[in-house]
Backbone as a chain_set.jsonl record, in Angstrom:
{"seq": "XXXXXXXXXXXXXXXXXXXXXXXXXXXXXXXXXXXXXXXXXXXXXXXXXXXXXXXXXXXXXXXXXXXXXXXXXXXXXXXXXXXXXXXXXXXXXXXXXXXXXXXXXXXX", "coords": {"N": [[5.127, -6.317, 7.479], [5.29, -4.928, 5.082], [5.697, -2.258, 5.766], [7.812, -2.152, 7.552], [9.724, -4.457, 8.008], [10.537, -5.289, 5.397], [10.986, -2.813, 4.045], [13.115, -1.655, 5.458], [15.163, -3.475, 5.017], [15.376, -3.361, 2.327], [16.104, -0.891, 1.88], [14.058, 1.119, 1.434], [11.783, 3.808, 1.375], [8.777, 3.515, 3.285], [6.903, 5.507, 3.567], [3.929, 7.452, 2.739], [3.684, 10.038, 0.72], [1.602, 12.878, 0.105], [0.076, 14.205, -2.856], [-1.404, 16.638, -2.994], [-1.631, 19.089, -4.869], [-3.521, 19.514, -7.665], [-6.225, 18.028, -9.811], [-8.867, 15.682, -9.139], [-8.554, 13.263, -10.653], [-5.678, 13.219, -11.403], [-4.697, 13.134, -8.759], [-5.556, 10.756, -7.781], [-4.609, 8.989, -9.401], [-1.93, 9.302, -8.846], [-1.871, 8.359, -6.227], [-2.387, 5.495, -6.611], [-0.194, 5.067, -8.243], [1.787, 5.041, -6.338], [1.577, 2.629, -4.997], [3.108, 1.018, -6.858], [5.577, 2.348, -7.344], [7.95, 3.35, -5.296], [10.053, 5.593, -2.957], [13.598, 5.48, -2.58], [15.761, 5.019, 0.204], [17.837, 6.828, -0.588], [16.312, 8.657, -2.009], [15.591, 8.078, -4.583], [13.318, 6.979, -7.314], [11.752, 3.784, -7.381], [10.837, 0.361, -8.382], [8.219, -0.734, -6.225], [9.451, -2.924, -4.254], [9.081, -3.814, -1.597], [6.111, -3.344, -1.07], [4.913, -5.354, -2.73], [6.458, -7.78, -2.444], [6.419, -7.888, 0.458], [3.779, -8.324, 1.068], [3.208, -10.483, -0.333], [4.638, -12.513, 1.445], [3.455, -12.054, 3.62], [0.776, -12.861, 2.939], [1.549, -15.751, 2.569], [2.298, -16.527, 4.985], [-0.192, -16.196, 6.337], [-1.516, -18.371, 5.591], [-0.592, -20.422, 7.02], [-2.305, -20.572, 9.176], [-4.485, -21.873, 8.199], [-6.283, -24.941, 7.596], [-4.865, -27.874, 6.162], [-6.171, -28.985, 3.949], [-7.201, -26.411, 3.059], [-4.911, -25.009, 2.271], [-4.321, -23.64, -0.55], [-3.255, -22.5, -3.456], [-5.03, -20.529, -4.518], [-6.145, -19.633, -2.175], [-4.06, -18.409, -1.258], [-3.61, -16.481, -3.44], [-5.961, -14.836, -3.361], [-5.755, -13.858, -0.705], [-3.582, -12.3, -1.013], [-4.115, -10.517, -3.129], [-6.153, -9.329, -1.837], [-4.682, -7.92, 0.137], [-3.124, -6.077, -1.418], [-5.229, -4.505, -2.542], [-6.217, -3.314, -0.163], [-4.213, -1.736, 0.551], [-4.155, -0.074, -1.693], [-6.786, 1.382, -1.348], [-6.081, 2.479, 1.123], [-4.012, 4.23, 0.597], [-5.523, 6.209, -1.291], [-7.376, 7.17, 0.711], [-5.426, 8.352, 2.329], [-4.496, 10.261, 0.755], [-6.822, 11.756, 0.248], [-8.223, 12.161, 2.617], [-7.637, 14.272, 4.343], [-8.558, 16.428, 2.953], [-11.284, 15.838, 2.814], [-11.859, 15.694, 5.446], [-11.483, 18.402, 6.322], [-13.458, 19.673, 4.813], [-15.717, 18.715, 5.827], [-15.793, 19.018, 8.679], [-15.632, 21.99, 9.047], [-14.496, 24.817, 10.558], [-16.594, 27.077, 12.504]], "CA": [[6.101, -6.741, 6.497], [5.51, -3.905, 3.872], [5.938, -1.1, 6.148], [8.812, -2.471, 8.587], [10.821, -5.457, 7.826], [11.088, -5.076, 3.873], [11.482, -1.412, 3.434], [14.279, -1.568, 6.156], [16.073, -4.537, 4.53], [15.484, -3.084, 0.839], [16.415, 0.489, 1.817], [13.026, 1.969, 0.729], [10.936, 4.698, 2.329], [7.468, 3.041, 3.061], [5.911, 6.508, 3.798], [3.112, 7.955, 1.671], [3.616, 11.639, 0.625], [0.464, 13.299, -0.481], [0.28, 15.095, -3.942], [-2.101, 17.909, -2.679], [-2.097, 19.902, -5.917], [-3.987, 18.751, -9.004], [-7.527, 17.484, -9.898], [-9.12, 14.246, -8.372], [-8.117, 12.059, -11.579], [-4.395, 13.426, -11.147], [-4.041, 12.707, -7.549], [-6.001, 9.607, -7.363], [-3.828, 8.038, -10.328], [-0.768, 9.146, -8.129], [-1.91, 7.506, -5.263], [-2.259, 4.222, -7.071], [0.988, 4.676, -8.658], [2.755, 4.748, -5.264], [1.62, 1.159, -4.865], [4.03, 0.268, -7.738], [6.768, 3.009, -7.339], [8.329, 3.947, -4.077], [11.232, 6.145, -3.038], [14.486, 4.593, -1.789], [16.512, 5.937, 1.163], [18.529, 7.753, -1.338], [15.422, 9.779, -2.747], [15.301, 7.747, -6.126], [12.147, 6.214, -7.431], [12.067, 2.281, -8.067], [9.772, -0.586, -8.075], [7.844, -0.867, -4.662], [9.429, -4.42, -3.648], [8.309, -3.98, -0.253], [4.711, -3.606, -1.274], [4.643, -6.751, -3.268], [7.24, -8.725, -1.568], [6.044, -8.01, 1.908], [2.38, -8.707, 0.955], [3.17, -12.117, -0.662], [5.255, -13.16, 2.425], [2.208, -11.879, 4.664], [-0.264, -14.006, 2.339], [1.845, -16.842, 2.575], [2.261, -16.659, 6.578], [-1.497, -16.299, 6.756], [-1.86, -19.536, 5.049], [-0.362, -21.349, 8.149], [-3.423, -20.573, 10.167], [-5.628, -22.652, 7.663], [-6.137, -26.461, 7.447], [-4.155, -28.368, 5.149], [-7.058, -28.739, 2.791], [-7.275, -24.915, 2.667], [-3.78, -24.456, 1.713], [-4.323, -23.671, -1.889], [-2.718, -21.295, -4.285], [-6.196, -19.66, -4.748], [-6.411, -18.81, -1.074], [-2.924, -17.255, -1.35], [-3.942, -15.309, -4.292], [-6.993, -13.983, -2.696], [-5.104, -12.987, 0.449], [-2.485, -11.287, -1.565], [-5.038, -9.344, -3.748], [-6.809, -8.529, -0.707], [-3.752, -7.095, 0.782], [-2.908, -5.018, -2.471], [-6.377, -3.588, -2.703], [-6.335, -2.665, 1.029], [-3.042, -0.781, 0.449], [-4.671, 1.133, -2.731], [-7.666, 2.095, -0.748], [-5.297, 3.343, 2.156], [-3.359, 5.504, -0.355], [-6.586, 7.063, -1.529], [-7.646, 7.68, 2.048], [-4.225, 9.288, 2.979], [-4.445, 11.517, -0.273], [-7.985, 12.696, 0.206], [-8.873, 12.339, 3.883], [-7.507, 15.846, 4.847], [-9.485, 17.365, 2.295], [-12.66, 15.68, 3.494], [-12.173, 16.223, 6.739], [-11.611, 19.909, 6.179], [-14.852, 20.072, 4.378], [-17.078, 18.023, 6.819], [-15.667, 19.578, 10.0], [-15.387, 23.287, 9.008], [-14.54, 25.654, 11.89], [-17.449, 28.045, 12.193]], "C": [[6.212, -5.41, 5.302], [5.751, -2.695, 4.492], [7.185, -1.117, 7.171], [9.981, -3.266, 8.211], [11.46, -5.327, 6.363], [11.584, -3.848, 3.557], [13.08, -1.394, 4.164], [15.477, -2.543, 5.469], [16.389, -4.015, 2.974], [15.921, -1.485, 0.816], [15.244, 1.413, 1.183], [12.261, 2.703, 1.952], [9.322, 4.134, 2.089], [6.48, 4.314, 3.373], [5.115, 6.995, 2.547], [3.221, 9.456, 1.828], [2.571, 12.024, -0.265], [0.902, 14.343, -1.727], [-0.12, 16.512, -3.522], [-2.488, 18.643, -3.645], [-2.693, 18.984, -7.103], [-5.429, 18.475, -8.775], [-7.635, 16.236, -9.126], [-8.382, 13.096, -9.355], [-6.422, 12.062, -11.115], [-3.982, 12.692, -9.655], [-4.488, 11.44, -7.273], [-5.196, 8.362, -8.254], [-2.42, 7.907, -9.577], [-0.71, 8.575, -7.063], [-1.821, 5.768, -5.454], [-0.766, 3.963, -7.508], [2.01, 4.495, -7.499], [2.669, 3.376, -4.857], [2.912, 0.525, -5.847], [5.413, 1.01, -7.541], [7.019, 3.62, -5.81], [9.708, 4.695, -4.158], [12.329, 5.458, -2.181], [14.995, 5.715, -0.767], [17.126, 7.136, 0.691], [17.846, 8.739, -2.214], [15.439, 9.262, -4.235], [14.021, 6.978, -6.086], [12.413, 4.875, -7.948], [10.918, 1.669, -7.766], [9.554, -0.759, -6.708], [8.062, -2.388, -4.471], [8.944, -4.621, -2.493], [6.967, -4.206, -0.239], [4.579, -5.036, -1.705], [5.183, -7.954, -2.549], [6.611, -9.141, -0.041], [4.558, -8.581, 1.899], [2.332, -10.278, 0.471], [3.586, -12.847, 0.636], [3.901, -13.16, 3.546], [0.973, -12.852, 4.265], [0.177, -15.285, 2.712], [1.747, -17.381, 4.104], [0.871, -16.826, 6.954], [-2.047, -17.686, 6.38], [-1.639, -20.823, 6.323], [-1.406, -21.676, 9.067], [-4.542, -21.495, 9.444], [-5.304, -24.24, 7.905], [-5.287, -26.849, 6.397], [-4.745, -28.532, 3.818], [-7.311, -27.445, 2.121], [-6.126, -24.184, 2.111], [-3.411, -24.501, 0.263], [-3.638, -22.41, -2.46], [-3.768, -20.201, -4.48], [-6.387, -18.96, -3.488], [-5.207, -17.779, -1.005], [-3.172, -16.255, -2.296], [-4.899, -14.363, -3.877], [-6.429, -13.19, -1.607], [-4.284, -11.836, -0.112], [-3.232, -10.158, -2.425], [-5.615, -8.657, -2.838], [-6.073, -7.523, -0.108], [-3.411, -5.883, -0.07], [-3.955, -3.943, -2.491], [-6.577, -2.791, -1.39], [-5.48, -1.611, 0.94], [-3.544, 0.461, -0.735], [-5.687, 1.984, -2.006], [-7.112, 3.003, 0.374], [-4.679, 4.371, 1.624], [-4.253, 6.563, -0.87], [-7.042, 7.903, -0.458], [-6.619, 8.778, 2.463], [-4.363, 10.505, 1.976], [-5.649, 12.225, -0.048], [-8.687, 13.009, 1.508], [-8.721, 13.828, 4.414], [-8.356, 16.876, 4.239], [-10.899, 17.265, 2.761], [-13.119, 16.017, 4.687], [-12.207, 17.719, 7.093], [-13.125, 20.515, 5.867], [-16.282, 19.888, 5.201], [-16.85, 18.791, 8.052], [-14.999, 20.879, 10.029], [-15.523, 24.02, 10.307], [-15.633, 26.778, 11.649], [-16.849, 29.539, 12.499]], "O": [[7.286, -5.096, 4.79], [6.091, -1.84, 3.674], [7.539, -0.02, 7.603], [11.104, -2.772, 8.113], [12.675, -5.269, 6.174], [12.571, -3.754, 2.827], [14.083, -1.153, 3.493], [16.654, -2.184, 5.495], [17.487, -4.222, 2.458], [16.054, -0.918, -0.269], [15.543, 2.374, 0.474], [12.159, 2.318, 3.117], [8.724, 4.253, 1.02], [5.272, 4.082, 3.419], [5.626, 6.933, 1.429], [2.913, 10.045, 2.864], [2.58, 11.547, -1.4], [1.845, 15.13, -1.635], [0.656, 17.458, -3.651], [-3.656, 19.024, -3.582], [-2.282, 17.85, -7.348], [-5.892, 18.654, -7.648], [-6.672, 15.758, -8.528], [-7.732, 12.17, -8.871], [-5.93, 11.079, -10.561], [-3.096, 11.847, -9.525], [-3.804, 10.851, -6.436], [-5.149, 7.172, -7.942], [-1.783, 6.854, -9.562], [0.394, 8.171, -6.698], [-1.322, 4.978, -4.652], [-0.171, 2.919, -7.239], [3.024, 3.828, -7.705], [3.678, 2.884, -4.351], [3.579, -0.426, -5.441], [6.414, 0.294, -7.573], [6.171, 4.348, -5.294], [10.449, 4.556, -5.132], [12.0, 4.899, -1.135], [14.76, 6.922, -0.831], [17.066, 8.227, 1.259], [18.434, 9.5, -2.981], [15.288, 10.119, -5.105], [13.635, 6.406, -5.066], [13.214, 4.736, -8.873], [10.052, 2.175, -7.053], [10.514, -0.928, -5.957], [7.085, -3.137, -4.501], [8.326, -5.668, -2.302], [6.507, -5.111, 0.457], [4.098, -5.847, -0.914], [4.518, -8.909, -2.147], [6.4, -10.251, 0.447], [4.24, -9.328, 2.825], [1.514, -11.102, 0.881], [2.892, -13.814, 0.948], [3.495, -14.155, 4.147], [0.317, -13.488, 5.09], [-0.67, -16.042, 3.187], [1.223, -18.455, 4.398], [0.649, -17.59, 7.894], [-3.076, -18.065, 6.94], [-2.326, -21.833, 6.478], [-1.495, -22.751, 9.662], [-5.497, -21.846, 10.137], [-4.228, -24.657, 8.335], [-4.971, -25.928, 5.644], [-4.142, -28.325, 2.765], [-7.574, -27.321, 0.925], [-6.191, -23.066, 1.6], [-2.475, -25.168, -0.177], [-3.549, -21.38, -1.793], [-3.401, -19.032, -4.597], [-6.757, -17.786, -3.531], [-5.338, -16.581, -0.754], [-2.935, -15.097, -1.955], [-4.697, -13.157, -4.016], [-6.591, -11.97, -1.562], [-4.329, -10.669, 0.276], [-2.887, -8.979, -2.338], [-5.654, -7.429, -2.913], [-6.554, -6.426, 0.178], [-3.397, -4.765, 0.444], [-3.699, -2.739, -2.465], [-7.071, -1.666, -1.468], [-5.922, -0.502, 1.24], [-3.312, 1.663, -0.608], [-5.536, 3.206, -2.003], [-7.582, 4.124, 0.568], [-4.781, 5.469, 2.171], [-3.853, 7.726, -0.914], [-7.126, 9.126, -0.566], [-6.942, 9.897, 2.863], [-4.336, 11.656, 2.411], [-5.542, 13.447, -0.152], [-9.549, 13.882, 1.604], [-9.684, 14.449, 4.863], [-8.78, 17.899, 4.777], [-11.61, 18.228, 3.049], [-14.217, 16.45, 5.038], [-12.872, 18.171, 8.025], [-13.742, 21.429, 6.414], [-17.35, 20.499, 5.244], [-17.88, 19.276, 8.521], [-14.028, 21.085, 10.757], [-16.498, 23.88, 11.046], [-15.56, 27.396, 10.588], [-17.528, 30.538, 12.261]]}, "num_chains": 1, "name": "protein.A"}
């Protein structure tokens, strides 16, 4: 939903582009900001509707696998928050993993 259907329909670019330069705080905050702001196909920044709308639809769909008694707004909220949190962590890994890998697996 967040990297396929919604970006195509909304003409947003779901890819993550690393900042690469700057210190840890600057790069980390950039990675979090990418959850809220994305680039359009015409290369303009805008609110990341795909992220929030796609995760909302995915959380709602996931409720169909629960029993009727478990289909509560609190379960939807938990699923939704979990998806956003996973995406925040994924952006942090996308930003820093190449640097970590380079330091861990130095060529001799």
